[in-house]
C-alpha positions in Angstrom: 64.0 30.8 114.3 65.8 34.1 113.1 64.3 36.6 115.2 66.7 39.6 113.7 64.9 41.6 111.1 66.0 41.5 107.8 65.9 44.9 105.8 62.7 45.1 104.2 62.2 48.6 103.2 63.8 49.8 99.7 65.8 52.5 102.0 67.3 49.3 104.0 67.9 47.2 100.7 69.5 50.3 98.8 66.9 50.1 95.9 65.8 54.1 96.5 69.0 55.6 97.6 69.7 57.8 94.8 73.5 58.4 94.1 73.9 61.9 94.0 77.3 63.0 92.8 77.4 66.4 94.8 77.5 64.4 97.9 80.1 62.1 96.7 82.2 65.3 95.9 81.3 67.0 99.3 83.0 63.8 101.0 86.2 64.5 99.6 86.5 66.9 102.4 87.1 64.9 105.2 86.4 67.7 107.6 82.5 68.0 105.8 80.9 66.3 109.0 77.3 67.3 107.9 78.1 65.4 104.2 79.4 62.5 106.2 76.5 62.2 108.7 74.2 62.4 105.5 76.2 59.6 103.7 76.0 57.5 107.0 72.3 58.0 107.3 72.0 56.9 103.7 74.1 54.0 103.7 74.6 52.5 106.8 71.4 50.0 106.9 72.6 49.1 103.0 76.3 48.1 104.3 74.9 46.2 107.8 72.0 44.6 105.4 75.1 43.0 103.6 76.7 41.9 106.2 74.2 40.4 108.2 72.5 38.8 105.2 76.5 37.1 104.8 76.2 35.6 108.0 78.1 37.6 110.2 77.2 38.4 113.7 75.7 41.7 114.9 78.7 43.0 116.0 80.9 41.4 113.0 78.6 43.8 111.0 78.8 47.0 112.9 82.4 46.2 112.5 82.0 46.0 108.9 80.0 49.0 108.7 82.7 51.0 110.4 85.6 49.6 108.2 83.6 50.4 105.2 83.1 53.6 105.9 86.9 54.1 106.7 87.8 52.4 103.2 85.1 54.9 101.7 87.0 58.0 103.3 90.3 56.5 102.2 89.3 56.1 98.6 86.9 59.0 97.9 89.8 61.3 97.3 90.5 59.6 94.2 87.1 57.8 93.2 85.5 59.2 90.0 81.8 58.8 90.0 81.0 57.9 86.0 77.8 56.0 85.4 79.1 54.6 82.5 81.8 52.7 84.2 79.3 51.2 86.9 77.5 52.4 89.7 78.6 54.0 93.1 76.7 51.2 94.7 78.5 48.3 93.2 81.7 50.0 94.4 80.6 50.4 97.8 79.3 46.7 97.4 82.9 45.5 96.6 84.3 47.7 99.5 81.6 46.2 101.7 82.3 42.6 100.6 85.9 43.0 101.0 85.2 44.0 104.5 83.0 41.2 105.3 85.6 38.6 103.9 88.1 40.5 106.4 85.7 39.2 109.3 85.4 35.9 108.2 89.3 35.8 108.3 89.5 37.1 111.7 87.2 34.4 112.5 88.7 31.5 111.3 92.2 33.2 112.7 90.4 33.0 116.0 89.2 29.2 115.4 92.5 28.4 114.4 94.1 29.9 117.4 92.1 28.4 119.8 92.4 25.1 118.4 96.2 25.5 118.8 95.9 26.3 122.3 93.1 23.4 122.7 96.0 21.3 121.2 98.9 22.8 123.4 96.5 21.7 126.6 96.3 18.5 125.5 99.6 17.7 125.0 100.5 18.8 128.4 98.4 16.3 129.8 100.3 13.3 131.4 99.8 9.9 130.3 98.2 7.5 132.4 101.4 6.1 133.7 102.9 9.6 134.3 100.3 10.6 137.2 101.6 10.8 140.5 
């Protein structure tokens, strides 16, 4: 049985988070720590919830939150919020989905690497006739 709490409040699902263009403009200044803290408080549960719903572990989901925020920081200076072209949350969702995919690629790479290590170990086991 899944004991991890799924986001149920509107704040956790992103439904009640109003997009404030003034906050997005302030984020262009990487040194504006109060604005970044506010952004983090507003959107971290949304990003985390998407990652967990996608099947990631808790540590992977936390990585997705961090990596998505880094992506936002890297792209926000050129981001132009225009409601007629799409919502900010859709853009944020796209960035989050890319980071989720990155986590799955890392997971699969780890499995493949583990698999090749196991294969190498098996290949090094001597045949029955070769035992001393």
